[in-house]
N, C-alpha and C positions, 0 to 999 in steps of 0.2 A: 671036457666042456670048457669053453672060453670064459675067463674070469669076468670079462665085460658082460657076457650073456647072463651069467649067474647074478651079477650086480643088478642088471636091469630087471631081471625076474624078481629079485628081492624087493626092489623099489615098487614094482607093479603089484605084487602081493600086499605090500605094506599100504599102498594107496587104496587098494580094494578093501582093506580091513577098516578103514575109517568109516565108510557108510554102514558097515556091519556093526561096528561099535555103537554109532548113533542110533541105528534102528533098534538094537537091543535095549539100550537105555530108555528110548521112547516108549517101547512096548513093555517096559518094566521086567524084563527077563535078564538073566546073567549073560554076559557076552562071551560065552565059551568059545564059539567058533571064531570070533574075532580075535580072541586072545591067542588061539592056536595059529591063526594066520599071521598075527604080529610076531609070534615066536619064530615061525618058519621064515618070515621076511628078515627078522634080525639075524638069524643063523646064516641065511644066504648072503646077506651083505657082509657080515663079518668074514665069512669064508672067502668071498671075493676080495675083500680089502687085504686080508692077510696073505693070500696067494699072489697077488699082483705086486711086483717089485715097485716100490715107491708109493703104492697105494693110490687113492683118488683125491682129488681136490674138489671143493664145491664149484669152482669155476669150470672144471672139466666135466662135470656130470652131464650137462646137455650134449656135449660132443660125444660122450660115451653112448648116450641114448640114441642119438642120430646115426652113430656108426653101426650099432646093433640093428637098428631098423633097416638101414641100408644093406647090411649083410643078409638079413632075412628076406628082403624083397628082391635082391639081385642074386641071391644064391651063391655068393662067394664066401 
């Protein structure tokens, strides 16, 4: 699997964990599922960063996301 795809999936899972955390706290229940999602997201991002030579920069993250979306929509 491509490191860029792993990185973007990790970012997506992390972004989806934020509403889950807020919902759990508002409802007064422990955020177990959200914590697992954050753990999975963190592992995916760390794996992608360590496997890619040179890693990622904050300025390059939007380009990585656009490149992955382009690969998925155009099938290349």
